[in-house]
C-alpha positions as CSV (number, residue, x, y, z in Angstrom):
1,X,32.1,13.5,-99.0
2,X,33.1,10.4,-97.1
3,X,31.8,9.1,-93.8
4,X,34.0,6.6,-91.9
5,X,35.1,5.4,-88.5
6,X,38.7,6.2,-87.9
7,X,41.5,3.8,-87.0
8,X,42.8,4.6,-83.6
9,X,46.1,5.7,-85.2
10,X,44.1,8.5,-86.9
11,X,42.4,9.9,-83.8
12,X,44.8,12.7,-83.2
13,X,43.9,14.1,-86.6
14,X,40.6,15.3,-85.2
15,X,42.2,17.7,-82.7
16,X,42.4,20.6,-85.1
17,X,38.6,20.5,-85.7
18,X,38.0,20.3,-81.9
19,X,40.2,23.4,-81.4
20,X,38.2,25.3,-84.1
21,X,34.8,24.4,-82.8
22,X,35.4,24.4,-79.0
23,X,38.0,27.2,-78.6
24,X,37.1,27.4,-74.9
25,X,38.8,24.1,-74.1
26,X,42.4,24.5,-72.8
27,X,45.5,23.0,-74.2
28,X,46.1,21.1,-71.0
29,X,42.6,19.6,-71.2
30,X,43.0,18.6,-74.9
31,X,46.5,17.1,-74.1
32,X,44.8,14.9,-71.5
33,X,41.9,14.0,-73.7
34,X,43.9,13.1,-76.8
35,X,46.5,11.1,-74.7
36,X,44.1,9.3,-72.4
37,X,40.5,9.2,-73.8
38,X,41.2,8.6,-77.5
39,X,43.2,5.4,-76.7
40,X,40.0,3.3,-76.5
41,X,37.3,5.5,-78.0
42,X,35.7,5.5,-81.4
43,X,35.6,8.5,-83.7
44,X,33.3,8.9,-86.7
45,X,34.1,11.6,-89.2
46,X,33.0,13.1,-92.5
47,X,35.8,14.1,-94.7
48,X,35.5,16.6,-97.5
49,X,37.9,18.7,-99.5
50,X,40.8,16.6,-98.1
51,X,40.1,17.2,-94.4
52,X,37.9,16.2,-91.5
53,X,35.0,18.6,-91.5
54,X,32.6,16.9,-89.1
55,X,33.0,14.4,-86.2
56,X,31.3,12.5,-83.4
57,X,33.2,10.6,-80.7
58,X,32.0,7.7,-78.6
59,X,33.6,7.2,-75.2
60,X,32.9,3.8,-73.7
61,X,31.7,3.4,-70.1
62,X,30.8,0.2,-68.3
63,X,27.4,1.1,-66.6
64,X,25.5,-0.6,-63.9
65,X,21.9,-0.8,-65.3
66,X,19.5,-2.3,-62.8
67,X,21.1,-5.6,-61.8
68,X,23.3,-5.8,-64.8
69,X,26.6,-4.3,-66.1
70,X,26.7,-3.3,-69.7
71,X,29.0,-1.3,-72.0
72,X,27.5,1.9,-73.2
73,X,28.9,4.8,-75.2
74,X,28.8,8.5,-74.2
75,X,28.5,10.7,-77.3
76,X,30.7,13.8,-77.1
77,X,32.4,16.3,-79.4
78,X,29.7,16.4,-82.0
79,X,31.2,19.1,-84.2
80,X,31.1,20.5,-87.7
81,X,33.4,23.1,-89.2
82,X,31.4,26.3,-89.6
83,X,31.7,26.5,-93.4
84,X,30.3,22.9,-93.7
85,X,27.2,23.2,-91.5
86,X,23.6,22.9,-92.6
87,X,24.5,19.9,-94.8
88,X,23.0,17.1,-92.5
89,X,26.5,15.8,-91.5
90,X,25.6,15.5,-87.8
91,X,22.5,13.5,-88.6
92,X,24.5,11.1,-90.8
93,X,27.1,10.6,-88.1
94,X,24.5,10.0,-85.4
95,X,22.6,7.4,-87.5
96,X,25.8,5.6,-88.5
97,X,27.1,5.3,-85.0
98,X,23.7,4.4,-83.6
99,X,23.3,1.5,-86.1
100,X,26.8,0.2,-85.2
101,X,26.0,0.3,-81.5
102,X,22.7,-1.4,-82.1
103,X,24.6,-4.3,-83.9
104,X,26.7,-4.7,-80.7
105,X,23.4,-4.9,-78.7
106,X,24.2,-1.9,-76.6
107,X,21.1,-0.9,-74.7
108,X,21.4,2.8,-75.1
109,X,23.7,5.7,-75.7
110,X,23.8,9.0,-73.8
111,X,25.0,12.6,-74.2
112,X,25.0,16.0,-72.6
113,X,23.3,18.2,-75.3
114,X,24.2,21.7,-76.2
115,X,20.5,22.1,-76.8
116,X,17.6,19.7,-76.4
117,X,16.1,20.6,-79.8
118,X,19.2,19.3,-81.6
119,X,18.7,15.7,-80.5
120,X,15.0,15.3,-80.1
121,X,14.5,14.6,-83.8
122,X,16.7,11.5,-83.3
123,X,14.6,10.3,-80.4
124,X,16.9,11.3,-77.5
125,X,15.1,12.2,-74.3
126,X,16.2,13.7,-71.0
127,X,16.5,11.1,-68.3
128,X,18.7,12.8,-65.7
129,X,18.5,16.2,-64.0
130,X,21.6,17.1,-62.0
131,X,21.5,18.9,-58.7
132,X,23.3,22.2,-58.9
133,X,23.9,25.1,-56.6
134,X,26.2,27.9,-55.7
135,X,27.7,28.0,-52.2
136,X,30.1,30.1,-50.2
137,X,30.5,27.3,-47.7
138,X,30.7,27.9,-44.0
139,X,33.6,29.3,-41.9
140,X,35.1,27.2,-39.2
141,X,37.9,24.9,-38.2
142,X,37.8,21.5,-39.8
143,X,37.8,18.4,-37.7
144,X,38.9,16.2,-40.6
145,X,42.0,16.4,-42.7
146,X,41.7,17.6,-46.3
147,X,44.3,16.5,-48.9
148,X,44.6,16.0,-52.7
149,X,44.2,12.5,-53.9
150,X,47.0,10.8,-55.8
151,X,46.8,7.9,-58.2
152,X,47.5,5.5,-55.4
153,X,44.2,6.6,-53.7
154,X,42.1,5.4,-56.7
155,X,41.3,2.0,-55.2
156,X,40.2,3.5,-51.9
157,X,38.0,6.0,-53.7
158,X,36.3,3.2,-55.6
159,X,35.8,1.2,-52.4
160,X,34.3,4.3,-50.7
161,X,31.8,4.9,-53.5
162,X,30.8,1.3,-53.9
163,X,30.4,0.7,-50.2
164,X,28.4,3.8,-49.4
165,X,26.7,5.2,-52.6
166,X,26.5,2.7,-55.5
167,X,23.4,0.9,-54.2
168,X,21.4,4.2,-54.2
169,X,21.4,4.3,-58.0
170,X,19.8,2.2,-60.7
171,X,22.1,3.6,-63.4
172,X,25.7,4.8,-62.9
173,X,29.2,4.2,-64.2
174,X,31.0,1.3,-62.7
175,X,33.6,2.9,-60.4
176,X,36.9,1.0,-60.1
177,X,40.6,2.0,-59.8
178,X,40.9,2.9,-63.4
179,X,37.8,5.1,-63.3
180,X,39.1,7.2,-60.5
181,X,42.6,7.4,-62.0
182,X,41.1,8.7,-65.2
183,X,39.0,11.2,-63.2
184,X,42.0,12.4,-61.4
185,X,43.9,13.0,-64.7
186,X,40.9,14.9,-66.1
187,X,40.5,17.1,-63.1
188,X,44.2,17.9,-63.0
189,X,44.0,19.0,-66.7
190,X,41.4,21.5,-65.5
191,X,43.7,23.0,-62.9
192,X,42.1,20.9,-60.2
193,X,42.0,17.4,-58.6
194,X,40.1,15.3,-56.1
195,X,40.0,16.3,-52.5
196,X,39.8,13.6,-49.8
197,X,38.3,14.4,-46.4
198,X,39.6,11.8,-43.9
199,X,38.9,11.0,-40.2
200,X,41.3,8.8,-38.4
201,X,42.9,7.9,-41.8
202,X,39.7,6.7,-43.4
203,X,37.9,8.5,-46.2
204,X,34.8,10.3,-44.9
205,X,34.1,12.4,-48.0
206,X,35.5,13.3,-51.4
207,X,34.8,15.6,-54.3
208,X,36.3,16.5,-57.6
209,X,37.2,20.2,-58.3
210,X,38.5,22.4,-61.1
211,X,39.7,26.0,-61.1
212,X,39.1,28.4,-64.0
213,X,40.2,32.0,-63.8
214,X,38.1,33.4,-60.9
215,X,35.8,30.4,-60.4
216,X,35.9,27.2,-58.4
217,X,33.8,24.2,-59.6
218,X,33.1,21.2,-57.4
219,X,31.6,18.0,-58.7
220,X,30.2,14.8,-57.0
221,X,30.4,15.9,-53.3
222,X,30.2,12.5,-51.6
223,X,30.4,12.3,-47.8
224,X,29.1,10.2,-45.0
225,X,26.2,11.2,-42.8
226,X,27.3,13.8,-40.3
227,X,30.0,15.3,-42.5
228,X,27.9,18.0,-44.3
229,X,29.4,20.7,-42.0
230,X,33.0,19.5,-42.8
231,X,32.2,19.7,-46.6
232,X,30.8,23.2,-46.2
233,X,34.0,24.3,-44.3
234,X,36.1,22.8,-47.1
235,X,34.1,24.8,-49.7
236,X,34.7,28.0,-47.6
237,X,38.4,27.3,-47.3
238,X,38.9,26.5,-51.0
239,X,36.8,29.4,-52.4
240,X,38.3,32.1,-50.1
241,X,40.8,33.2,-52.7
242,X,38.1,33.6,-55.4
243,X,35.7,35.9,-53.7
244,X,32.7,34.4,-55.5
245,X,30.5,31.4,-54.6
246,X,31.7,27.9,-55.7
247,X,29.6,26.2,-58.3
248,X,28.6,22.8,-57.1
249,X,27.5,20.0,-59.5
250,X,25.9,16.7,-58.4
251,X,25.8,17.6,-54.7
252,X,23.1,17.1,-52.1
253,X,19.6,18.5,-52.6
254,X,18.8,21.4,-50.3
255,X,16.9,24.7,-50.2
256,X,19.5,26.5,-52.4
257,X,19.8,23.8,-55.0
258,X,18.0,23.3,-58.3
259,X,17.7,20.4,-60.7
260,X,19.0,21.1,-64.2
261,X,18.2,18.6,-67.1
262,X,21.6,17.3,-68.1
263,X,21.7,13.9,-69.8
264,X,19.7,12.6,-72.7
265,X,19.4,8.9,-73.7
266,X,18.7,7.2,-76.9
267,X,17.5,3.6,-76.7
268,X,19.5,1.4,-79.1
269,X,19.0,-2.3,-78.7
270,X,15.5,-2.3,-77.1
271,X,15.3,-6.0,-76.3
272,X,18.6,-5.7,-74.3
273,X,17.3,-2.8,-72.3
274,X,13.9,-4.3,-71.6
275,X,15.7,-7.5,-70.4
276,X,17.6,-5.3,-67.9
277,X,14.3,-4.2,-66.2
278,X,12.7,-5.7,-63.2
279,X,9.2,-5.8,-61.8
280,X,8.5,-4.0,-58.5
281,X,8.8,-6.2,-55.4
282,X,5.8,-8.6,-55.2
283,X,4.4,-7.6,-58.6
284,X,3.9,-9.8,-61.7
285,X,3.9,-8.3,-65.2
286,X,2.2,-9.7,-68.3
287,X,1.6,-7.2,-71.1
288,X,2.4,-6.5,-74.7
289,X,2.8,-3.3,-76.7
290,X,4.0,-2.1,-80.1
291,X,7.0,0.2,-80.3
292,X,7.6,2.7,-83.2
293,X,11.2,3.5,-84.0
294,X,11.6,5.2,-87.4
295,X,15.5,5.2,-87.2
296,X,16.4,1.8,-85.7
297,X,13.5,0.0,-87.4
298,X,14.3,-3.4,-85.9
299,X,13.1,-2.0,-82.6
300,X,9.6,-1.6,-84.2
301,X,8.1,-4.8,-83.0
302,X,5.3,-5.9,-80.7
303,X,7.0,-6.8,-77.4
304,X,5.7,-9.0,-74.6
305,X,7.0,-8.4,-71.0
306,X,6.4,-11.1,-68.5
307,X,7.6,-11.8,-64.9
308,X,6.7,-14.1,-62.1
309,X,6.3,-13.4,-58.4
310,X,9.3,-15.4,-57.5
311,X,11.6,-13.8,-60.1
312,X,11.4,-10.1,-60.7
313,X,13.5,-10.3,-63.9
314,X,11.6,-9.4,-67.0
315,X,11.3,-12.0,-69.8
316,X,11.2,-10.4,-73.2
317,X,9.7,-11.9,-76.3
318,X,8.0,-10.8,-79.6
319,X,4.3,-11.4,-80.1
320,X,1.5,-10.4,-82.4
321,X,-1.1,-9.2,-79.9
322,X,-0.6,-5.6,-78.9
323,X,-2.4,-3.8,-76.1
324,X,-1.1,-0.3,-77.1
325,X,1.5,1.7,-78.9
326,X,4.6,3.6,-77.6
327,X,7.1,5.7,-79.6
328,X,10.7,4.8,-78.8
329,X,11.4,8.2,-77.2
330,X,8.2,8.2,-75.0
331,X,9.3,4.7,-73.9
332,X,12.7,6.1,-72.9
333,X,11.1,8.7,-70.7
334,X,9.0,6.0,-69.0
335,X,11.6,3.3,-68.5
336,X,14.0,5.8,-66.9
337,X,11.3,7.3,-64.7
338,X,11.7,10.8,-66.0
339,X,8.0,11.1,-66.9
340,X,4.9,9.3,-65.6
341,X,2.7,6.9,-67.5
342,X,-0.1,9.6,-67.5
343,X,2.3,12.2,-69.0
344,X,3.5,10.0,-71.8
345,X,0.0,8.8,-72.6
346,X,-0.8,12.3,-73.7
347,X,2.1,12.3,-76.3
348,X,1.5,12.1,-80.0
349,X,1.6,8.5,-81.3
350,X,1.1,6.9,-77.9
351,X,-1.9,4.7,-77.2
352,X,-2.3,3.0,-73.8
353,X,-5.2,1.0,-72.6
354,X,-6.1,1.2,-68.9
355,X,-4.9,-2.3,-68.4
356,X,-1.5,-1.6,-70.1
357,X,-1.1,1.5,-68.0
358,X,-1.6,-0.6,-64.9
359,X,0.9,-3.3,-66.1
360,X,3.6,-0.8,-67.1
361,X,3.2,0.8,-63.6
362,X,4.6,-2.5,-62.2
363,X,8.0,-1.9,-63.8
364,X,10.8,-0.7,-61.5
365,X,12.0,2.4,-63.3
366,X,15.7,2.8,-64.0
367,X,16.1,5.7,-61.5
368,X,17.7,7.3,-59.7
369,X,20.6,7.9,-62.1
370,X,24.0,9.3,-61.4
371,X,25.6,10.2,-64.7
372,X,28.0,13.2,-64.2
373,X,30.7,12.3,-66.6
374,X,32.0,15.3,-68.6
375,X,33.9,13.4,-71.3
């Protein structure tokens, strides 16, 4: 048994394992993935009996985290050949990749779990619940034009997102020309694309879509105020041939929608993440707490957080005086605003004094998030 990180020239050799473990993925999608995404990703494997038996892939994304931009990796394609399961291979791959990312001072890694229970032992926690719904749309004549985006539209799509939506989120992928070009290739590999809704030649809305047999999936419906009705007409028009409601992911919250836990995060280089935090407007923070991390033990320190009224940026240092104790996973849920201070204070291994609770409440949580990437 050998665990190693592949050279990029070896990446295509993992496709056979992907096809075995994820037979639902189409040839067109895998052609896209292994041509585009594996150019700059990292693949960790375990080889045994002369072949790749287990793998984990890291796809890099530049994320906007608070007021910073930092490179983080999205963990995907965690897979082990059936005959080689129950040997701890996944855990070894996770730990090896996490330690390498820690050395690069990456603040966290994220994934979309097949099941929460698989990743909780490695201190991953849910941080993002996606708005999902099914909709038949609304009939009517559209007052905007609807067309499929081409590669030349990528820049305009990036401008549209950054001008009207980026500021709403504390954590999201940095959207530039390349981001939307890659998204377009991905959607086309799923028998779809990106629709643009335009008024007087300017983008008023856009959404990604994919078709699979008798279903229509729509992702990231982004439109300006006043264009909800036009989006609903677009849905009605596109799903007419299917006869079933469209599945809409990362749309607008409404009476029909529900929030589904989607993305889990594992803190890697804690100091880097803490330094990305800010105090709430007009608040000053000065507190210290111990962190327990049994996997990345260098995170197990007593940390001091301090800010001033003039500068909301958090100054991070090590100290010896602790006012409480947090586990790395409970801290994750707190920093990303997925759980309240009172909720995590009841978790095993967490000790918070009343003063520490008050001080931690002055942190601006890293939410809302907008992490809807598939691969």
